[in-house]
N, CA, C and O of each residue as an XYZ file, in Angstrom:
504
protein
N     -70.812     10.108    -25.544
C     -71.357      8.769    -25.358
C     -72.461      8.513    -26.388
O     -73.246      9.408    -26.705
N     -72.510      7.304    -26.898
C     -73.499      6.924    -27.894
C     -74.834      6.675    -27.190
O     -74.876      6.038    -26.138
N     -75.919      7.179    -27.773
C     -77.243      7.071    -27.149
C     -77.739      5.619    -27.128
O     -77.857      5.015    -26.062
N     -78.025      5.069    -28.305
C     -78.498      3.682    -28.355
C     -77.310      2.784    -28.675
O     -76.270      3.253    -29.137
N     -77.477      1.490    -28.426
C     -76.312      0.636    -28.660
C     -76.096      0.443    -30.164
O     -76.959     -0.061    -30.882
N     -74.939      0.855    -30.597
C     -74.557      0.722    -31.998
C     -73.545     -0.400    -32.085
O     -72.543     -0.426    -31.371
N     -73.838     -1.326    -32.983
C     -73.034     -2.533    -33.089
C     -71.977     -2.394    -34.194
O     -72.290     -2.105    -35.349
N     -70.741     -2.607    -33.806
C     -69.629     -2.539    -34.756
C     -68.968     -3.901    -34.830
O     -68.737     -4.549    -33.810
N     -68.669     -4.327    -36.040
C     -67.886     -5.546    -36.216
C     -66.498     -5.124    -36.676
O     -66.345     -4.442    -37.689
N     -65.499     -5.539    -35.921
C     -64.104     -5.239    -36.250
C     -63.485     -6.513    -36.808
O     -63.404     -7.525    -36.112
N     -63.053     -6.465    -38.051
C     -62.411     -7.623    -38.676
C     -60.919     -7.305    -38.746
O     -60.468     -6.538    -39.596
N     -60.172     -7.913    -37.836
C     -58.755     -7.572    -37.630
C     -58.020     -8.804    -37.098
O     -58.468     -9.419    -36.131
N     -56.906     -9.164    -37.715
C     -56.188    -10.365    -37.285
C     -55.141    -10.100    -36.206
O     -54.606    -11.043    -35.624
N     -54.847     -8.845    -35.935
C     -53.893     -8.507    -34.880
C     -54.662     -8.389    -33.559
O     -55.330     -7.385    -33.311
N     -54.561     -9.421    -32.716
C     -55.337     -9.488    -31.477
C     -55.075     -8.308    -30.561
O     -56.005     -7.756    -29.973
N     -53.821     -7.921    -30.438
C     -53.450     -6.804    -29.570
C     -54.158     -5.527    -30.026
O     -54.779     -4.824    -29.229
N     -54.053     -5.247    -31.311
C     -54.682     -4.055    -31.884
C     -56.205     -4.128    -31.777
O     -56.857     -3.144    -31.429
N     -56.758     -5.288    -32.074
C     -58.211     -5.473    -31.994
C     -58.712     -5.155    -30.586
O     -59.756     -4.522    -30.424
N     -57.969     -5.591    -29.571
C     -58.372     -5.330    -28.187
C     -58.322     -3.849    -27.835
O     -59.175     -3.351    -27.100
N     -57.316     -3.143    -28.363
C     -57.217     -1.698    -28.133
C     -58.450     -1.004    -28.711
O     -59.086     -0.195    -28.035
N     -58.785     -1.323    -29.964
C     -59.953     -0.705    -30.605
C     -61.242     -1.097    -29.901
O     -62.103     -0.250    -29.661
N     -61.378     -2.368    -29.573
C     -62.587     -2.864    -28.901
C     -62.806     -2.097    -27.592
O     -63.905     -1.613    -27.321
N     -61.747     -1.994    -26.792
C     -61.838     -1.282    -25.508
C     -62.235      0.176    -25.719
O     -63.120      0.687    -25.032
N     -61.585      0.842    -26.663
C     -61.854      2.255    -26.925
C     -63.316      2.466    -27.339
O     -63.986      3.368    -26.837
N     -63.802      1.622    -28.260
C     -65.182      1.769    -28.726
C     -66.184      1.442    -27.620
O     -67.218      2.100    -27.506
N     -65.884      0.430    -26.804
C     -66.791      0.079    -25.712
C     -66.849      1.189    -24.666
O     -67.900      1.426    -24.069
N     -65.719      1.872    -24.441
C     -65.708      3.011    -23.518
C     -66.617      4.137    -24.027
O     -67.138      4.934    -23.247
N     -66.790      4.181    -25.328
C     -67.646      5.209    -25.941
C     -69.102      4.740    -26.045
O     -69.959      5.475    -26.538
N     -69.379      3.516    -25.579
C     -70.754      3.027    -25.577
C     -71.157      2.155    -26.746
O     -72.327      1.796    -26.872
N     -70.214      1.808    -27.601
C     -70.517      0.931    -28.735
C     -70.485     -0.534    -28.292
O     -69.821     -0.881    -27.314
N     -71.203     -1.381    -29.015
C     -71.116     -2.833    -28.825
C     -70.179     -3.327    -29.925
O     -70.399     -3.043    -31.102
N     -69.130     -4.069    -29.544
C     -68.116     -4.467    -30.524
C     -67.906     -5.977    -30.529
O     -67.727     -6.599    -29.483
N     -67.932     -6.548    -31.726
C     -67.534     -7.943    -31.918
C     -66.285     -7.930    -32.771
O     -66.085     -7.028    -33.585
N     -65.440     -8.938    -32.582
C     -64.194     -9.023    -33.340
C     -64.148    -10.362    -34.084
O     -64.475    -11.409    -33.524
N     -63.744    -10.310    -35.337
C     -63.488    -11.518    -36.123
C     -62.039    -11.449    -36.568
O     -61.576    -10.405    -37.027
N     -61.308    -12.575    -36.433
C     -59.863    -12.505    -36.688
C     -59.434    -12.928    -38.088
O     -58.238    -12.968    -38.377
N     -60.389    -13.245    -38.962
C     -60.016    -13.461    -40.365
C     -61.197    -13.083    -41.255
O     -62.325    -12.934    -40.784
N     -60.920    -12.933    -42.542
C     -61.933    -12.443    -43.475
C     -63.133    -13.361    -43.621
O     -64.270    -12.897    -43.708
N     -62.880    -14.663    -43.649
C     -63.952    -15.641    -43.818
C     -64.935    -15.556    -42.645
O     -66.149    -15.478    -42.835
N     -64.381    -15.573    -41.437
C     -65.190    -15.476    -40.220
C     -65.901    -14.120    -40.180
O     -67.068    -14.027    -39.800
N     -65.181    -13.084    -40.576
C     -65.756    -11.745    -40.594
C     -66.995    -11.656    -41.461
O     -68.008    -11.085    -41.058
N     -66.910    -12.229    -42.663
C     -68.052    -12.193    -43.582
C     -69.232    -12.962    -42.984
O     -70.376    -12.516    -43.080
N     -68.960    -14.111    -42.371
C     -70.036    -14.893    -41.727
C     -70.699    -14.087    -40.616
O     -71.922    -14.097    -40.473
N     -69.874    -13.383    -39.825
C     -70.410    -12.570    -38.728
C     -71.268    -11.418    -39.267
O     -72.312    -11.098    -38.699
N     -70.827    -10.808    -40.349
C     -71.601     -9.711    -40.957
C     -72.966    -10.253    -41.391
O     -73.997     -9.625    -41.148
N     -72.962    -11.425    -42.037
C     -74.220    -12.008    -42.517
C     -75.139    -12.358    -41.359
O     -76.354    -12.175    -41.444
N     -74.554    -12.866    -40.271
C     -75.337    -13.311    -39.121
C     -75.862    -12.130    -38.291
O     -77.035    -12.095    -37.921
N     -74.985    -11.173    -38.006
C     -75.327    -10.107    -37.060
C     -75.788     -8.802    -37.698
O     -76.456     -7.996    -37.049
N     -75.441     -8.591    -38.948
C     -75.746     -7.337    -39.641
C     -75.472     -6.113    -38.754
O     -76.397     -5.423    -38.328
N     -74.184     -5.860    -38.484
C     -73.810     -4.734    -37.620
C     -74.152     -3.391    -38.260
O     -74.474     -3.315    -39.445
N     -74.076     -2.327    -37.444
C     -74.344     -0.984    -37.954
C     -73.182     -0.472    -38.801
O     -73.357      0.387    -39.666
N     -71.984     -1.020    -38.535
C     -70.793     -0.586    -39.264
C     -69.722     -1.657    -39.138
O     -69.644     -2.355    -38.126
N     -68.891     -1.784    -40.179
C     -67.781     -2.739    -40.159
C     -66.471     -1.975    -40.283
O     -66.300     -1.149    -41.179
N     -65.545     -2.264    -39.367
C     -64.166     -1.778    -39.474
C     -63.382     -2.961    -40.022
O     -63.335     -4.020    -39.397
N     -62.775     -2.789    -41.171
C     -62.223     -3.923    -41.907
C     -60.756     -3.732    -42.269
O     -60.387     -2.769    -42.942
N     -59.930     -4.661    -41.813
C     -58.525     -4.674    -42.217
C     -58.471     -5.249    -43.638
O     -59.402     -5.941    -44.052
N     -57.421     -4.983    -44.376
C     -57.317     -5.526    -45.734
C     -56.474     -6.795    -45.749
O     -56.854     -7.788    -46.368
N     -55.323     -6.762    -45.064
C     -54.456     -7.941    -45.050
C     -54.931     -8.893    -43.957
O     -54.605     -8.723    -42.782
N     -55.708     -9.899    -44.364
C     -56.303    -10.843    -43.426
C     -56.061    -12.274    -43.884
O     -55.935    -12.531    -45.081
N     -55.995    -13.213    -42.931
C     -55.926    -14.621    -43.324
C     -57.262    -15.098    -43.899
O     -58.306    -14.517    -43.601
N     -57.237    -16.131    -44.705
C     -58.386    -16.828    -45.306
C     -59.118    -16.060    -46.391
O     -59.473    -16.641    -47.417
N     -59.354    -14.766    -46.193
C     -60.023    -13.943    -47.206
C     -59.638    -12.494    -46.939
O     -59.836    -11.995    -45.831
N     -59.085    -11.809    -47.953
C     -58.647    -10.435    -47.682
C     -59.837     -9.475    -47.600
O     -60.952     -9.790    -48.014
N     -59.553     -8.292    -47.049
C     -60.602     -7.311    -46.819
C     -61.308     -6.851    -48.080
O     -62.512     -6.595    -48.054
N     -60.579     -6.742    -49.189
C     -61.214     -6.334    -50.441
C     -62.288     -7.344    -50.839
O     -63.370     -6.966    -51.290
N     -61.982     -8.635    -50.668
C     -62.926     -9.695    -51.030
C     -64.150     -9.660    -50.114
O     -65.280     -9.820    -50.574
N     -63.918     -9.449    -48.811
C     -65.030     -9.329    -47.857
C     -65.934     -8.172    -48.280
O     -67.156     -8.313    -48.338
N     -65.319     -7.029    -48.572
C     -66.065     -5.831    -48.969
C     -66.875     -6.098    -50.240
O     -68.039     -5.710    -50.338
N     -66.253     -6.755    -51.199
C     -66.917     -7.077    -52.460
C     -68.146     -7.959    -52.214
O     -69.219     -7.697    -52.760
N     -67.989     -9.003    -51.392
C     -69.111     -9.893    -51.074
C     -70.243     -9.116    -50.393
O     -71.419     -9.325    -50.690
N     -69.872     -8.224    -49.482
C     -70.891     -7.430    -48.785
C     -71.673     -6.552    -49.758
O     -72.899     -6.475    -49.682
N     -70.964     -5.893    -50.668
C     -71.621     -4.953    -51.579
C     -72.465     -5.673    -52.631
O     -73.349     -5.065    -53.235
N     -72.197     -6.980    -52.858
C     -72.989     -7.759    -53.816
C     -74.216     -8.376    -53.164
O     -75.067     -8.930    -53.860
N     -74.326     -8.294    -51.844
C     -75.421     -8.898    -51.098
C     -76.442     -7.816    -50.753
O     -76.120     -6.845    -50.068
N     -77.672     -7.988    -51.231
C     -78.717     -6.973    -51.031
C     -78.942     -6.641    -49.559
O     -79.238     -5.493    -49.226
N     -78.804     -7.633    -48.670
C     -79.046     -7.396    -47.245
C     -77.888     -6.684    -46.557
O     -78.069     -6.082    -45.499
N     -76.699     -6.750    -47.152
C     -75.505     -6.219    -46.491
C     -74.947     -4.967    -47.148
O     -74.134     -4.264    -46.548
N     -75.370     -4.684    -48.365
C     -74.698     -3.634    -49.149
C     -74.791     -2.238    -48.544
O     -73.968     -1.376    -48.852
N     -75.799     -2.001    -47.673
C     -75.935     -0.660    -47.098
C     -75.224     -0.491    -45.764
O     -75.278      0.583    -45.164
N     -74.557     -1.547    -45.294
C     -73.788     -1.438    -44.056
C     -72.494     -0.689    -44.383
O     -71.723     -1.136    -45.231
N     -72.249      0.442    -43.720
C     -71.015      1.173    -44.020
C     -69.777      0.391    -43.591
O     -69.754     -0.239    -42.534
N     -68.759      0.446    -44.427
C     -67.498     -0.233    -44.144
C     -66.381      0.806    -44.155
O     -66.228      1.562    -45.114
N     -65.605      0.831    -43.074
C     -64.410      1.677    -43.045
C     -63.213      0.742    -43.083
O     -63.051     -0.114    -42.214
N     -62.382      0.915    -44.093
C     -61.166      0.108    -44.179
C     -60.144      0.690    -43.210
O     -59.882      1.893    -43.206
N     -59.579     -0.182    -42.396
C     -58.615      0.216    -41.370
C     -57.377     -0.625    -41.618
O     -57.355     -1.811    -41.288
N     -56.359     -0.029    -42.190
C     -55.257     -0.848    -42.684
C     -53.933     -0.098    -42.637
O     -53.892      1.104    -42.374
N     -52.867     -0.820    -42.894
C     -51.566     -0.177    -43.041
C     -51.183     -0.015    -44.503
O     -50.136      0.552    -44.816
N     -52.028     -0.512    -45.396
C     -51.757     -0.330    -46.824
C     -52.136      1.091    -47.205
O     -53.317      1.435    -47.247
N     -51.144      1.909    -47.478
C     -51.436      3.311    -47.764
C     -51.218      3.701    -49.209
O     -51.271      4.883    -49.549
N     -50.972      2.712    -50.073
C     -50.752      3.028    -51.480
C     -52.016      3.619    -52.088
O     -53.128      3.192    -51.781
N     -51.826      4.607    -52.955
C     -52.956      5.276    -53.607
C     -53.864      4.255    -54.306
O     -55.088      4.380    -54.260
N     -53.271      3.255    -54.947
C     -54.038      2.224    -55.654
C     -54.960      1.472    -54.695
O     -56.117      1.197    -55.016
N     -54.430      1.142    -53.510
C     -55.232      0.412    -52.522
C     -56.388      1.269    -52.014
O     -57.513      0.793    -51.864
N     -56.091      2.538    -51.754
C     -57.127      3.463    -51.285
C     -58.222      3.564    -52.340
O     -59.405      3.441    -52.023
N     -57.832      3.789    -53.591
C     -58.805      3.922    -54.678
C     -59.613      2.651    -54.859
O     -60.826      2.707    -55.059
N     -58.944      1.492    -54.791
C     -59.645      0.219    -54.947
C     -60.692      0.055    -53.848
O     -61.828     -0.335    -54.120
N     -60.306      0.354    -52.603
C     -61.235      0.229    -51.478
C     -62.449      1.126    -51.632
O     -63.578      0.694    -51.400
N     -62.223      2.371    -52.022
C     -63.326      3.321    -52.179
C     -64.197      2.946    -53.376
O     -65.417      3.104    -53.338
N     -63.563      2.450    -54.437
C     -64.304      2.032    -55.627
C     -65.208      0.830    -55.309
O     -66.307      0.706    -55.848
N     -64.722     -0.047    -54.427
C     -65.512     -1.221    -54.041
C     -66.663     -0.845    -53.105
O     -67.539     -1.667    -52.832
N     -66.660      0.397    -52.614
C     -67.799      0.853    -51.832
C     -67.524      1.164    -50.371
O     -68.458      1.356    -49.593
N     -66.249      1.217    -49.986
C     -65.938      1.570    -48.599
C     -66.363      3.013    -48.324
O     -66.219      3.883    -49.183
N     -66.887      3.258    -47.125
C     -67.305      4.611    -46.748
C     -66.092      5.493    -46.492
O     -66.138      6.704    -46.705
N     -64.998      4.872    -46.029
C     -63.786      5.627    -45.747
C     -62.606      4.667    -45.663
O     -62.769      3.447    -45.660
N     -61.421      5.249    -45.597
C     -60.189      4.476    -45.622
C     -59.227      5.103    -44.629
O     -58.757      6.222    -44.835
N     -58.933      4.384    -43.552
C     -58.033      4.914    -42.528
C     -56.747      4.105    -42.480
O     -56.775      2.874    -42.466
N     -55.632      4.798    -42.456
C     -54.346      4.114    -42.332
C     -53.995      4.068    -40.846
O     -53.839      5.106    -40.203
N     -53.874      2.858    -40.313
C     -53.704      2.651    -38.865
C     -52.634      3.554    -38.264
O     -52.842      4.157    -37.211
N     -51.513      3.645    -38.921
C     -50.387      4.396    -38.373
C     -50.683      5.900    -38.259
O     -50.033      6.607    -37.489
N     -51.664      6.380    -39.029
C     -51.962      7.815    -39.051
C     -53.104      8.214    -38.124
O     -53.328      9.403    -37.897
N     -53.824      7.240    -37.590
C     -55.001      7.542    -36.774
C     -54.922      6.876    -35.413
O     -54.694      5.670    -35.318
N     -55.110      7.653    -34.364
C     -55.196      7.083    -33.023
C     -56.585      6.449    -32.882
O     -57.517      6.845    -33.582
N     -56.732      5.468    -31.980
C     -58.058      4.864    -31.790
C     -59.165      5.891    -31.529
O     -60.287      5.724    -32.006
N     -58.853      6.951    -30.775
C     -59.882      7.973    -30.500
C     -60.313      8.687    -31.790
O     -61.480      9.049    -31.942
N     -59.377      8.883    -32.706
C     -59.713      9.519    -33.990
C     -60.538      8.567    -34.848
O     -61.403      8.992    -35.615
N     -60.258      7.274    -34.708
C     -61.037      6.269    -35.438
C     -62.478      6.277    -34.932
O     -63.413      6.159    -35.723
N     -62.660      6.414    -33.624
C     -64.006      6.518    -33.036
C     -64.724      7.736    -33.621
O     -65.891      7.642    -34.000
N     -64.041      8.863    -33.695
C     -64.642     10.074    -34.269
C     -65.051      9.858    -35.713
O     -66.110     10.316    -36.141
N     -64.215      9.164    -36.458
C     -64.503      8.886    -37.876
C     -65.756      8.012    -38.010
O     -66.606      8.248    -38.869
N     -65.850      6.992    -37.135
C     -67.016      6.095    -37.144
C     -68.279      6.896    -36.826
O     -69.306      6.717    -37.481
N     -68.211      7.771    -35.836
C     -69.370      8.599    -35.473
C     -69.774      9.485    -36.652
O     -70.960      9.685    -36.913
N     -68.786     10.007    -37.349
C     -69.050     10.867    -38.486
C     -69.745     10.089    -39.614
O     -70.711     10.571    -40.204
N     -69.245      8.889    -39.903
C     -69.838      8.058    -40.960
C     -71.282      7.673    -40.592
O     -72.158      7.613    -41.456
N     -71.513      7.414    -39.298
C     -72.853      7.025    -38.846
C     -73.763      8.234    -38.587
O     -74.954      8.084    -38.314
N     -73.182      9.417    -38.679
C     -73.968     10.634    -38.481
C     -74.405     10.849    -37.038
O     -75.509     11.331    -36.784
N     -73.522     10.486    -36.078
C     -73.870     10.692    -34.653
C     -72.851     11.584    -33.969
O     -72.979     11.866    -32.777
């Protein structure tokens, strides 16, 4: 269980999947907000400044790479860790995400929600 409330923003357009992750993280004691497109996600990051962002890449309105780029160019947001959570597993996509400053890159099909929680804890050092 997480000691203090850690705020995670999940930017994911698949409502079913977003709810699975939200429930899993809340069971572990995290506070979770969900944004269903990249544009809304970036606004939420600017407004709430979460402790960590879980970011899908294929999103409506603004893709995850663009969201990540905007975050890393913003002095107030650049230190918020971002974990890309996607089904794009091409080496080029992984490299692009990490080059843009993502803390990690998880392929949805390869990680169960509980493993994603462990990864988030590891990135946050808890």
